[in-house]
Structures are given as C-alpha cells and as structure tokens.
Residue, then its C-alpha position, 0 to 999 in steps of 0.5 A: m483516541a484524543e480528538v483534535r480541535i480545529e477552527a472551521e469557516p463556512r464557505t459560500e463560494f463553490g467551483k474550481g476557481a473558488a477552491r483555488r482561492i481558498r487554497r491560496a489563502g492557506k486553507v482547504p475546502a471541505v464538506v461535512y455530511g451524515h446523520g441525514r443532515n444537508p451537507v455543510h461546506i467549510s474551509l479548514p486551515a491547511r497546516e493544522l489539518m495536514r498535521a492532524l491527518k498524519t494520525s489514521n482515522v483522526l477524530l476532529s472536533l470542528d468549531v463552526e460558528d459557535a457550534s462544535e461537531l465531531v467528524l471523521p475523515k471519509a475521503i481525502q484528495r491530494d495533488p498527485i504531484k505536490g501532495f498538498l490537500e485539495h479537498v476533504d470529505l468529513v462524516l459526522v459522528r456522535l459520542g458513543e456511536k459505533v463506526t466501521v473504519e480501516v485501521p493500518v497493519t504494521l509488521t514487526g520483527a524479522a522472518a526466518p532466513e531465506v523466507l519471502v514475506d508476503h504482506q497481503m493486507v495492509t489494513l483491517s476493517v473493524q468496528a469501534e466507538a468513534t472516540h476509541i478507534p485504534t490507531g493501528f495494529e502491530v503484527s509480529i512476524e518474528g521467526l516466520s517460516v515458509g508456509q506459516h501465515i497469520n490471519a485477521g482473526d489472530v490479531p488481538l483487538p482492544e476492548g470494545t473493538t470488533l473485527v469486520t474483516e473475515v477472520d480467515h483472511i490472510i494478513v501475511q504469509g511466509l513464502a520460499a524465496p526464489t533462487a537465482e535459477d528461478l529468477e532467470a527462468e522467469l526472465v527468459e519466459a517473460e522475454a519469450e512472451a514479449g517477443i524479445e530476442r535474448e542475447p546469450t550470456d558469456e557462459e552460454q557463448a563459451v559452451a556453444a564455442s566448445a561444442a562447435a570446436e569438438p568436430a574440428e578437433g576430431a577431423e585433425g586427428g584422422e588421416a589426410p585425404e588422398r590427393s589425386d592427380s588429374 
C-alpha cells in the first residue's frame, strides 16, 4: 500500500476555541503518539486529509519540521451532522513493523433466489506489515443457498497477512426469506406486545360479516312464529 505524504504543522494552542480556529483555517487538529513517545499535537490540511482517509487504514507520511514520521489513523472524529473532520488520532509505525487493523469486507455476486443474505461481519481483524496492509477483502456470495455460510477462515489472505479474527466466525450466511404470512404474523405479535389495537383488514371484515349473516339467513327459511291474540 502506497503511503500518502502530508505536510503537518506543530500546534501549541489547545481547547475547543483553538480547535475551532484551526478548522476555520481549513485544517484539522490531530495528535500523534506511540512507541513510548510523548504525544505530539499537530494540525493537518483538511482537504488532503479527507481525501487520504477515503482509503481504509491509509499509511500517512507526515512532514513535521524537517522530520518525517509514518502514522496510521487510530481514531477519527467527525461532525455528526455536517460530516467534516473534527479531530484525528494517529499512531506511529515503523517500516517492517506488524500492526493489527480492521479491514473492510465487501460482498460480491448474487445469492440464490429466495435467499436472505445475512452479512454478520463487515470487517476482519488481521495482522500485517504497516506498509503492506490490505485495503479490503472481497467475499463472493454467488449462488449462496439457505443454510450455507462463509467463515473468516475461508477468506484468502495476501502473503504476509495473518488472521486475528477467530476462523470460525461467520462473515455471511444464507437464510430463508420470510413469507408474507411470516411478516404479517410478526407484525401482529409486535403490535400486541406494544398494546396497539389492530384494525381488521377488509378481508377479515368480510369474513366476519359473512359469519354474522349466516344465522339470520337460517331464521328467514323457518316458519313464522304464531301470532296470539290477547
């Protein structure tokens, strides 16, 4: 995986006010730590950093005051509404160093008809060299049938990468798709548990009306009761 070079600036102001000023200037406050060194507070250009972070586990080469450091994103904070970067934690790594990371899993292909795809794991935990981290794993579900599943141990890994996730953890499995009757029964049960009075459907109303009309029709076919004069 190629590294992305970014110019970093040391920062000496801290707190919410300082962070807002940094972001208004088109930069992102960040902190670098690891290998027993004291944390180093820096700011990074927001646009370049946002572009770099589109790659999972991107390896960044930071140029800070005539020095170069290799880092990996450890924690990324974004604005919950607008989505812009608020703060980034970066961990130091060295060439040849093994790191444990979460790598995204993407499903490809189409399952068999009438099969509900249950994607249980969206990432795999693996150990790899910091400069050779896989960007993602593709898992084919072509023709996946009911009851069939794919485990973490079934995913082929590139050379130098070892699986940290338990091998028998299920990534994806095929389930029987629920019928309309199943969905209706679940809805009725959920409404009953919530104390919701359910309005009868047109079909149910028609059945009830037909059942109520049957005794009346029987009474019309019988003899009229005798009228007694008083």
